[in-house]
N, C-alpha and C positions, 0 to 999 in steps of 0.2 A: 055398758061396762061400769064397774064400781067407781064411785066418785070420791076422790081424795080431797078433803075439805081444808085441811090445815096446810100452812106453808112454813117451811123452815126459815130460820133467821139467817142473816149473813148473805154472802155473795151467791149467785146462782150456781156456780160450779168452779172448780179448779182442776186444771189438767195436770197439775204438778204431782198429784197422788196417783193418777191413773196408770202411768207407765211403770211406777215403782212396784205396785202390787201386781203388775201384769207379768212379772217374770220371777215368781217366787215359789212355784209349785212343780210337781213332778208328774210323770205319766204312768199309767198302768198298761200292761201288755195285753192281757186277755188270752184267749185260746188261739194260738198262732196256727194250729193245724188246719183250721177251716178257712184260712185266708189265702187266696190265690196270689201268685207273684204279681207285684205291682208293675204296671206298664205305664210308660209315658204317653201312650195312646189312650184317649178317653174311652172307657168301656161302654159298650152299647147298652142302653136301657130299654126295657120293654115298653110297648105303647101304653100299657096300664100304669107303669111307674111314671112315665112322662105326664100322662093325663092327671095323675094324682098330686102332682107338685103343688104345694101350698094349700092343699085341702086340710081342713081342721079335723083332727081325731077327737080331741076333747078340749074344752075351754071352761074357764070360770072367771067370774068377777069377784069372787070371794078370796081375795089375796091377803098375804101376810106382809105386804110392803109397809114400811114405816111412813105413815101419811105426812109426817113433818119433814120428810126428806125431799118432797116434790112440791111444785107450785100448787097453790090452792086451786081447787076445781079440776085437777087432773083426773081423767078417767083411766082406769087400769084394768087389764085382764091378762091372765096367763093362759097358755094354750100349748097343745102338742100338735104339730103339723107334719105333713109328709114332705120329704125331700128325697134326694138320691145320693147314694154313696159314690164318691169319685174313684173309689178303689175297685168296687165290684159292679157298679151300675145298677144295683138293686135298690128298691124303695126302702127308705128308713124313716123312723119317727124321731123328731127333734122337738125339744121344748123351747119356748120363747115367751115373750110378753109384748103387749102393745100398750103404749102410753099416748093419750090424746089430750091436748090442752083444752081449757075451757073456752067457750065462745063458739060462734058459728064458723063453719068451714068457708073459706073464700071461694069465689066462683072458680069452677074447674076442679074443685076438690083440694083438700089440705095436703101440701107436699109432705113427703115421708123421708126421714133420716133413718137409714138402716145402720144400727150400731153394732159393731163387731168388737167384743170385749177382749181384753188381754188375758193372759194365762192366770187362772185361779185354781187349777187342778185338772185332772183328766180322768177321774173315775166317776161312775154314777154317784150322784149325790153332791157333786161339785158345781152344779148349775147355779150361776148367779141369781136367776129368777126364783130360786128356792131360798134366798136370803132376804132380809128385810130391806137392805139398801144396795142390792145388786152387787154385792162383794166390793163395795167402794165406788161403783159407777153411778150412783144416784145423782151426784152433783153434775156429772157430764150430761146425763140424760136431761136433768132439769134445765141446763143451759139451752138445749134445743127446744124444749117445751116452752120456755120463756120467749123464744123467738117465733113461736106459733107453729112449729113443725110437730107432726106426729112422729113417734119413735117406735120402730120395729126392732126388737131386741132378740137376738138368737143366742141360745146356749151352746150351739154346735152339737153335732152328733156325738153321742156317748157320754154326755155329762149329766143327763137327767136321771133322777131316781124313779121317774114315772114311765120310762120307756125301756124296752128290751132291744137295744140297738147294738151294733158292732162297737168295738172299742174306739175311743176318740183318736183319730189319726193325726196327731199333733203336727201342724205346719204342712199337711198334705193339701195342696192348693185347690184341687177340684172340689173336694168335699166342703171345704170352707166356703168357696165361692157359691156352691149350690145352696148351702144352708143360709147364707146371707140373702141371696136373691129370693129364695122361697119364703123367707121370713116376711118379705114385702108382699108376696102373693097371699100369704096367710093373713097378714094384717088387713089387706083389702077385702078378704073374705069376711073377716069379723066386722069391719067398718067400711061399707061401700062408699062412704063420703070421701075416702082418701083418694088422692090423685094417683095417676100412674107415674107421675114424675117423682123420682127419688134420688137420693145421694147416699153413698156409702162412707162411713166414718169409722176409724179404728186406730188403736194405739198398740204398739208392740206386736204380739200375735194378732191382735185385731187389725193392725195396719197391713199385715200380710194378707189377712182375709178380705179386707176391703179392696186391696189392690187386685187380688184374685177375682173378686166379683166383677171388677171392671174388665179384666182381661178375658174372662170367660163369658161375659154378658152377650156378645154377638151370637154365640152358639146356644146360650141357655136362657137369656133374659127376654124372650119373646113376650110381647104384650105389655111390657113395662118400658119406661123412658128414663134411663139412667143419665143424670146430668153431670156427675162428677164423683171423684173419690178423694177424700182427705185422709192422709195417713200420717201418723205421728210416731217417730222412732220405730219405723216398720221393720219387722224381722224378715226382710226380703230374702236374704241368703245368709244362713248361719253355718254353712258347710265349713268355713275356715276354723270353726271352734274345735273341730276334731284334731287338727294339728296342734293347737294350743294344749289340748288335753294330753297329748302324747309327751309334751315337754313339761307338764305340770306348771303351766304358766297361765292358767285360767284366773280371771278376776273372781272376786267373791261372788258377784252376781252371776257370772258364767258358771261357776261351780254349782250354784244353787239350781240352775236350770239344766245342767248336764244330765242328771239322771232322767229328767223328763224327756230330753231329746232322745236319749238312748232307748228308754222304754217305749216312747211314742213310735219310734222307727221300727222297733221290734214287733209292735202290734200290727204293722203292715207287712213287714219283711220277716218271714220265719227264719231266714238265714242269719239274722242279727240276734245274738245271744247277749242279753244284758250282763251276764256273768263274765263275758270277755272284756267289758268296759268299766264296770263299777266294782271297786275293791275297797277293802277297809270298811270304814264306817258307812260309806255309800252303799256297799253291798249288804252289810249287816243290817242296816235299817231301811232296806229297800221297801219293805211292805208298808212301813209307816210313811216313808217319803213319798210314796205314790198315792197316799190317801188324803182326804180332806177332814178326817176325823180328829178327835182330841189328841191322838198320838203324833199327828203330823208336825205340829209346831215344835215340840221338844226334839223330834228327830232332826228337823232342819237346823235348829240351834246347835245340836251336837255336831252335825256335819260341818257347819260353818266354823265351829270353835276348834275343830281338830283336823285341819287339812294336812294330809300327808303326801309326800311325793310318791307318785305311782298309783294313787287311788283312782285316777282316770286314764291310766295308760293301758292301751289295748293289749290283750294277750298275744297278739300277732299283728304283723304288718297288714296281712290280708283282712283281718277284722276291722282295722282302722280304715282301710281303703273302702271296704264295703259300706261302712257307715257314712263315710264322706260321699260316696257315690249316691247313696239314697238321699242325702240332704241336698246334693246338687240337683237331683231330679225334682226336688220340691222348690228349688230356688225361683224367684221371680225377679224381673219379668222374663217370660219365655216367649212372648209374642207382643204385638202392638195392643194397646188399650184404646178403645174408641173415645172414652170420655176424658175430660181434662183432670189432671191430678195436682193436688197440693201435697208436697212431701216435706215435712218438718222434722229435723233430727238434731241431736245435740253434738257439739264438737268435742265434748268430754264424756260421751257415752262409753262406758266400759263393759257393757253387755253386748249390744249390737254396735260394733266399732264403727265410727263414722266413715272410715275408708271402705268398709264392706258396703255400707249404704251407698256411698258415692260411686262405686263400681256398678252397682245395680241400677242406679239412676242414670248412669252413663249409657247402659244398655237400652234403657227406655228411650233416651234421646235418640239413640241410633235407630230405634224402631220408628221414629217419627212421632212419638207421643208428645202431647202438650203437657209439660210438667213445670210447675213452679217449685224450684228446689230452694229450701230455706235452711241454712245451717246456723244454729244458735250457739255461738261460742260461749264456753263456760258452763253450758247446760249438759246434763247427763242423760240417762235413759228416760227420766221423767221430764219431758220437755213441756214447756208452757208457751204456746204460740200467742197468747194474749188475744187481742181483738182481730188478729189476722184471720184466724179460723172462721169466726163469725162472719166477717166481711166477705171472705172468699165463698163461703157457702151461700150467703144471700145473693151474691152476684151470679152464681150458677143458676139459682132458681129464677132469677129475673131475666136470664138469658143474655147477660153481658158477655163480651168476648173474654176468654180466659187468658191470663198472662202466662208466658212461658219464658224460661231463661236457659233452655237447652242450647 
C-alpha cells in the first residue's frame, strides 16, 4: 500500500466534529420500480454471493488522501469490494479504504477497527474515501492508527462514483451491517497480516451501522472474531421524528436530515412518495438537497434559513404512518448482540434525542446485552467521549471483562 510520510500537527483526533458533520446531508431515491418490498426477514443470498463477500474487485495505492492528515508512515489503499444487499440479498459492490500504521504487526496479526462513518450524503460521488480527508473523519481514523490498529473504512452501498450499485438504503440495518463486516474481510484480503480480531466503531449513522454489525454478526460474521462495538450518538431509532415533522416541531438539525430520511426510505419502499412529505423549499430544492455537488450547500442554507410550518407535514395520515412503520422496521436493537457495547450519547442532543436513545438501550439491556451506557450532560449530537473510548477499545482487544450498567 502507499506510504503516507508526513504527519499533521496537533492532536491525533477530535470526536467533537464527527457527529456534527454526520447529520447534514440528504438522500436520493433512485429507481423505485425495480426494488422489491422490504421484508423484516433477511433475504436469502445465493451461494455465489456469500462466497464473494469481501473479495476485492479493484484496488489502488495511488490515493488522493491528504498525507498531512494521517500519522507519519501510514500505508493507505482504496478498493472496491463485494458485499450483499440487506434488501434484496444480491451481491453488491462497495467502496472503502484500508489504513495501516507503520511498524511491524504484533504476534497474531494487527487488530482491526472497522470504522462506520456518519452521514455525508447518499448519492454516488458522496463516498468519504473519494475526499482528501475522509469528509472530516481523518482525525478519528488517525486516533486508531496512533494506537496501533489498522482501520477498515467502508463507504456503504450506493455512495461510490466507482460502482454501479443500488441506491444507498439510509439506516437500513442489514445492508449497513454487511458492508461493515465485509470491509474487514476485504481489508484482510489486501493485507493478510491483519488479525481476525476486530471492533466496530461509529458515530450517528455510523453508530447505527456499528451496532447493526454486532447484532447481525452471529449470522454473517463467520471467520472473524468481533470483540466489541463502540457507538457514539447512535441513530438507533429515529422513527419518532415523523411525529415531530407532522407538528412542525423539528429542530434545525432534524429538519436538515428529514429529506434524507424520507428519500432514503423511498429508495427501499416504492410506496413512500417524497412529494407526500417534503413541501416548500424542501420540495423545490430536493434535487440539490440530495446531492453532494456545488449546489448542495446553498440549498441546505436556504432550507435552514426559511423554515415554514407544514413543510414536513405529510399529505395524509396514512403517508405519515407508512414512513413511521418503515423507520420502526429499521430500528435497533431488534435482537441480542453477542459482543459488548459502549454507547455514548449527549444529554442535549437535539437530533437523536436522548430519550430515544435511552429507550433503545433499555431494549438492549432487556435482551441481555453487555452495554456500558454513558450519558454526557450538556453535550449535543457531537459527543466527545475523551479517553473513555480509547481505554474501552484497548480493553476489548486485550480481553478484559467488559463493564455493563444495564
